[in-house]
C-alpha positions in Angstrom: 104.4 92.7 126.8 101.9 95.3 125.0 100.6 98.9 126.9 98.8 97.3 129.0 101.2 95.2 130.6 99.5 92.2 128.7 101.4 89.5 126.5 101.5 90.8 123.2 100.3 89.4 119.7 101.2 89.2 116.6 98.1 90.7 114.3 97.3 89.3 111.1 96.2 92.3 108.4 94.5 90.6 105.3 91.9 92.3 102.7 91.1 92.7 99.0 93.3 94.9 97.0 92.5 98.5 97.0 91.2 97.8 100.5 93.5 100.6 101.3 95.8 98.2 103.6 98.9 99.6 102.4 97.6 103.4 103.9 95.9 101.9 107.0 99.3 100.4 107.8 101.5 103.3 107.2 98.6 106.0 109.2 99.2 103.2 112.1 102.6 102.6 112.0 103.2 106.6 112.3 101.2 107.3 115.2 103.0 104.0 116.7 106.4 103.6 115.4 106.7 100.7 118.3 104.7 98.0 115.9 107.2 96.1 113.7 105.8 95.1 110.2 107.1 91.2 109.0 109.2 91.2 105.9 109.3 88.8 103.8 111.2 86.0 102.2 111.0 86.2 98.5 112.9 84.5 96.1 113.0 87.0 93.3 116.1 89.5 93.1 116.2 92.4 94.4 114.9 95.7 92.6 117.1 99.2 92.6 117.0 100.5 96.0 115.6 97.4 98.0 117.7 96.2 100.8 118.0 92.9 102.3 115.9 92.4 105.8 114.1 95.6 105.6 112.4 95.5 101.9 112.4 91.8 101.7 114.5 88.9 102.9 116.2 87.1 99.5 116.8 83.9 99.0 117.9 81.3 96.6 115.3 78.9 95.6 117.5 76.5 97.5 117.3 78.2 100.2 114.1 79.1 100.3 113.2 75.7 99.8 115.2 74.4 102.8 113.2 77.3 105.1 109.9 75.2 104.1 111.0 71.9 104.9 111.8 73.0 108.7 109.2 74.9 109.3 110.6 78.1 109.5 108.0 79.9 107.0 104.7 81.0 108.8 103.1 80.8 105.6 104.1 81.1 102.0 102.9 80.9 98.6 104.8 81.1 94.9 103.5 84.3 91.8 104.7 84.7 88.9 107.3 82.1 89.2 108.3 83.2 92.8 107.8 82.6 96.3 107.2 84.7 99.2 106.5 84.0 102.9 107.1 85.1 106.9 110.4 84.3 108.4 108.9 82.7 112.0 112.3 83.3 113.6 111.9 87.4 113.3 108.1 87.7 114.3 109.1 85.1 117.6 111.3 87.1 118.6 110.0 90.3 118.6 106.7 88.4 120.3 108.7 86.9 122.7 109.9 90.5 123.2 107.1 91.9 123.7 106.9 94.3 120.8 103.6 94.4 118.5 104.0 92.2 115.8 101.2 93.4 112.3 101.8 91.1 109.5 99.8 92.5 106.1 99.5 89.3 104.1 97.7 87.3 101.1 93.9 85.8 102.1 95.8 82.7 102.2 98.7 83.8 103.5 96.2 84.5 106.9 95.0 81.4 106.4 98.4 79.0 106.6 99.0 82.0 109.8 96.4 80.7 111.8 97.9 77.4 112.1 101.8 77.8 112.2 100.9 81.2 114.7 97.0 80.4 116.6 97.6 82.9 119.0 98.1 85.6 116.0 94.5 88.2 116.2 93.5 88.3 112.7 92.0 90.8 111.2 90.1 91.1 108.0 89.9 94.6 106.7 86.6 95.4 104.0 84.9 98.3 102.2 82.3 99.5 102.4 80.9 99.0 100.0 82.6 96.5 96.1 81.5 99.9 94.4 83.7 102.2 96.5 86.6 99.2 95.8 86.0 99.3 92.3 86.2 103.6 92.4 89.8 102.8 94.9 91.1 100.3 92.3 89.5 102.7 89.2 91.7 105.3 90.8 95.3 104.3 91.2 95.1 104.5 86.8 97.6 102.0 87.0 95.9 98.9 85.2 94.1 98.3 82.3 90.6 97.1 82.3 90.9 93.1 82.4 93.3 93.5 85.2 90.4 95.8 87.5 87.9 92.6 86.6 90.4 90.1 87.7 91.0 92.0 90.4 87.0 92.7 92.0 86.9 88.6 91.1 88.9 87.6 92.9 87.6 90.6 95.7 84.4 88.9 96.1 85.6 85.9 96.3 88.0 87.0 99.0 85.2 89.1 100.6 83.2 85.2 101.6 85.9 84.7 103.8 84.6 87.7 106.4 83.5 85.0 109.0 86.7 83.3 109.3 88.1 86.5 110.5 88.1 87.4 114.8 87.7 91.6 113.3 86.8 93.0 110.9 86.9 96.5 109.8 85.3 98.0 107.3 87.3 100.6 105.7 84.8 103.7 104.8 86.8 106.3 107.0 90.7 105.7 107.4 90.9 107.7 111.1 87.9 105.2 112.6 89.7 102.5 110.7 92.6 102.9 112.2 90.2 102.9 115.6 89.0 100.2 115.3 93.1 98.4 114.3 94.2 100.1 117.3 92.0 99.5 119.7 92.0 95.3 118.0 95.8 95.3 119.0 95.2 96.7 122.5 97.8 99.8 121.9 97.3 102.8 123.6 97.5 106.5 121.7 100.7 108.0 124.0 
């Protein structure tokens, strides 16, 4: 159950790269450590320091495809030769216990979850404007110009999907966006 006694509903958070999803989720979890952030499954090899079940659930391609075939994933996609997805069981178990669940996933995954978990609250995190998004991406200083242009093109396409979501939060100010996310998730400050 949620803090107000209502049934806990899982929340899906998506938005373009550079919009601040990771920063917002980290801040949310600082204030609400009871929130469980879904752990993705992947077929890629673990990187140094990654722990199975904490950072990812690591599977062989065969195991992963068995999960797909059995309906064991809420969403999945292939990227750069590896598969990634959100396992259904850990999400369902926590929801049944009344634990707030947050899925921070890509747009296509959010669309799949709309069908596989229709009770989920779907939230789109948007930048105040495309220029600000570009400033944030460039501010990372981690990508070459070609990659930046690809991200911006994809972001403009993703921004067209805002109307598909239950709520749109504009991430202009972190604390304001955080308060709106808390409201959408029906969270109270303890």
